[in-house]
C-alpha positions in Angstrom: 11.9 9.5 1.3 8.3 9.2 1.0 6.3 6.5 2.3 3.1 5.2 1.0 1.2 3.0 3.0 -1.8 0.8 1.3 -4.0 -0.5 3.9 -7.8 -1.6 4.5 -8.5 -3.8 7.5 -10.0 -6.3 5.5 -8.9 -8.9 3.2 -9.3 -9.6 -0.7 -10.2 -5.8 -1.1 -6.6 -5.6 -3.6 -4.2 -4.0 -1.4 -1.2 -6.5 -3.0 -2.5 -5.3 -6.3 -2.5 -1.9 -5.7 0.7 -2.0 -3.6 2.8 -4.0 -5.6 1.8 -2.1 -9.1 2.8 1.2 -7.2 6.2 -0.1 -6.6 6.5 -1.2 -9.9 5.8 2.4 -11.1 7.8 4.0 -9.1 10.8 2.2 -9.7 10.4 2.8 -13.4 11.8 6.3 -13.1 15.6 6.4 -13.7 18.0 6.5 -10.6 14.6 6.3 -8.4 15.4 4.2 -5.4 12.3 2.3 -4.1 11.9 0.0 -1.1 8.7 -2.2 -0.9 8.2 -3.7 2.9 5.4 -6.3 3.1 4.0 -6.1 6.5 1.4 -8.5 5.8 2.3 -11.9 7.3 0.3 -13.5 4.6 3.5 -12.4 2.1 1.2 -12.0 -1.0 3.4 -8.9 -1.8 6.4 -11.2 -1.3 5.3 -13.8 -3.8 4.2 -11.4 -6.5 7.6 -9.5 -6.1 9.6 -12.6 -6.2 11.8 -11.7 -9.4 12.6 -8.5 -8.1 16.1 -7.1 -6.0 15.8 -9.0 -2.5 16.9 -7.0 0.1 16.1 -8.9 3.4 13.1 -9.5 5.9 10.7 -6.6 7.1 10.8 -8.6 10.2 14.4 -7.6 10.7 13.3 -3.9 10.9 11.4 -5.2 14.3 14.7 -6.8 15.4 17.4 -4.5 17.0 20.1 -7.1 16.5 19.3 -7.9 13.0 21.6 -6.8 10.4 19.8 -4.4 7.5 21.1 -4.5 4.2 19.4 -1.1 3.0 21.8 -0.8 -0.3 21.5 2.4 -2.1 20.8 1.3 -5.5 18.3 2.4 -8.0 15.2 0.1 -8.9 12.9 -1.8 -6.4 14.2 -3.3 -3.1 11.7 -6.4 -1.5 11.8 -6.6 2.5 10.1 -9.7 2.3 7.5 -11.0 4.3 8.3 -14.2 6.8 6.7 -16.3 9.6 8.3 -14.0 12.0 5.9 -11.3 11.3 3.7 -13.2 13.1 5.3 -12.8 16.5 5.1 -8.8 16.5 2.8 -8.4 19.0 4.6 -5.9 21.6 4.5 -2.0 21.8 8.3 -1.9 22.1 8.3 -4.0 18.4 6.6 -0.5 17.3 9.5 1.4 19.1 12.3 -0.9 17.6 10.7 -0.6 14.5 10.5 3.2 14.6 14.0 3.5 15.4 15.3 1.1 12.6 13.0 2.7 9.6 14.6 6.3 10.6 17.9 4.9 9.2 16.3 4.3 6.2 15.7 7.7 4.7 19.2 8.4 3.5 18.7 4.9 1.3 16.1 5.5 -0.7 13.6 7.9 -1.9 10.3 6.4 -1.8 8.5 3.4 0.1 5.5 1.7 -0.5 4.4 -0.8 2.6 1.8 -3.2 2.5 -0.5 -4.1 5.3 -2.3 -6.7 6.3 -5.9 -7.7 7.0 -6.8 -6.3 10.6 -5.3 -3.8 13.2 -2.0 -4.8 15.3 1.2 -3.4 15.9 2.2 -4.3 12.1 -0.7 -2.0 11.0 0.1 0.4 13.5 3.9 0.8 13.0 3.2 1.0 8.9 0.7 4.1 9.7 2.8 5.6 12.1 5.7 6.1 9.6 3.3 7.2 6.7 3.5 10.0 4.8 0.5 9.2 2.9 -2.4 6.4 3.0 -4.3 4.8 0.1 -7.3 2.2 0.9 -8.2 0.2 -1.6 -12.1 -0.6 -1.2 -14.2 -3.3 -2.7 -18.0 -2.0 -3.3 -20.0 -4.3 -1.1 -22.2 -4.3 1.5 -19.8 -4.3 4.1 -18.3 -1.2 2.5 -19.4 1.3 5.0 -18.3 -0.5 7.7 -14.9 -1.3 6.8 -14.6 2.4 5.9 -15.5 3.6 9.0 -13.2 0.9 10.8 -10.0 2.2 9.1 -10.6 6.0 9.8 -10.8 4.8 13.4 -7.5 3.4 12.9 -6.2 6.4 11.4 -7.4 8.5 14.4 -5.8 5.6 16.5 -2.4 6.2 14.4 -2.4 9.9 14.8 -2.4 9.5 18.4 0.4 7.4 18.1 1.9 10.3 16.0 1.6 12.3 18.6 -1.2 14.3 16.6 0.4 14.6 13.7 -2.4 14.1 11.0 -1.7 11.2 8.6 -2.2 12.4 5.0 -5.4 10.1 3.7 -5.4 9.6 -0.4 -8.9 8.6 -0.1 -10.8 5.0 -0.5 -10.0 3.8 -4.0 -12.8 1.5 -5.1 -11.1 -1.7 -6.2 -12.2 -4.3 -8.6 -15.5 -3.2 -9.5 -17.8 -4.5 -12.4 -19.3 -1.4 -13.8 -22.1 -3.5 -15.2 -23.3 -4.7 -12.1 -26.2 -2.6 -10.6 -25.9 -3.7 -7.3 -22.0 -2.7 -7.1 -23.1 0.9 -8.5 -25.9 1.5 -6.0 -23.1 0.6 -2.8 -20.1 2.8 -4.6 -23.4 5.7 -4.7 -23.7 4.5 -0.9 -20.0 4.5 0.1 -19.7 7.9 -1.3 -22.5 9.5 0.4 -21.6 8.1 4.0 -17.9 9.2 4.0 -17.8 12.1 1.8 -17.0 12.8 -1.8 -13.4 14.3 0.1 -12.7 10.9 1.4 -13.0 9.0 -2.0 -10.1 8.8 -4.2 -11.3 10.3 -7.8 -11.0 6.8 -10.1 -11.8 3.2 -9.9 -10.1 -0.1 -10.8 -12.6 -2.3 -12.7 -12.7 -6.1 -12.3 -10.4 -7.9 -15.3 -8.7 -10.8 -16.0 -5.3 -9.4 -16.8 -4.8 -8.2 -13.2 -4.9 -11.9 -12.0 -2.7 -12.8 -15.2 0.1 -10.1 -14.5 0.2 -11.2 -10.8 0.7 -15.0 -11.8 3.6 -14.0 -13.9 5.3 -11.7 -11.4 5.2 -8.6 -13.5 2.8 -5.6 -14.1 0.0 -5.5 -16.1 1.9 -3.1 -18.5 4.1 -5.8 -19.5 1.5 -8.6 -20.1 0.4 -8.3 -24.0 -2.7 -8.2 -25.7 -5.7 -5.6 -26.2 -7.1 -6.5 -22.2 -3.4 -5.7 -20.9 -3.3 -2.4 -22.6 -6.5 -1.6 -21.8 -5.8 -2.4 -17.9 -2.5 -0.3 -18.4 -4.4 2.7 -19.7 -6.4 2.4 -16.5 -3.8 1.8 -13.5 -1.2 3.8 -14.9 -2.9 7.7 -14.3 -4.6 6.1 -11.2 -0.9 5.5 -10.1 0.5 8.6 -11.4 -2.3 10.8 -9.6 -1.3 9.0 -6.1 2.8 9.8 -6.7 1.7 13.1 -7.7 -0.5 14.0 -4.7 2.2 12.4 -2.4 4.9 14.5 -3.7 2.6 17.5 -3.8 1.0 17.4 -0.2 4.8 16.4 1.5 6.4 19.7 2.3 3.1 20.8 3.9 2.6 17.5 5.8 6.4 18.1 7.2 
């Protein structure tokens, strides 16, 4: 199983959008078994994926006594957020999660994990199991500081992984207005600050159709109209490149 974590230690940057669309994209492959684990206590991904197959609760992965229904079946299986996630605060919780997560491998081919906006035991758990991390980021004035905080968090996660490197796919500028000169200037500043190697070679435009697809609990390529078509032509190649990089790098990472 290949685990892709979507994370940035800030809210409102498009994590839920990217994570849910990545889950939908992966599940399109016939026979592919995809798990989606929502580790954000706010549960935005859980609500957006409400019409998908519900496989249980992500909090159960931290509870050694909870029953898990990790059934091997093609398609997308959602492990939903619930209020219990707010109680995950101890190192033992992380150890319990790691032990239970290990059993997932035989049931799924890919796993997408959505994380919350802060560094805590939930985010640490996600980083420790990650085969790859992708970070959507808004190109605002504080983008550089957000990127630095994330890179520091990745170092902490590597320490918890016994020094094993986290495969960081890069910062992905999200919800960008290409006609806003200030946003474009901020994007240039961010690239110069972190280096081109740390940037994912694409960006996601701000489009009303993305909001509509969220309200309709479906990926944007299932929406109708010219705006949806343009959005699909933008996001699908980005998702494909994320998956390609994960699949290509995993053998060397292992």
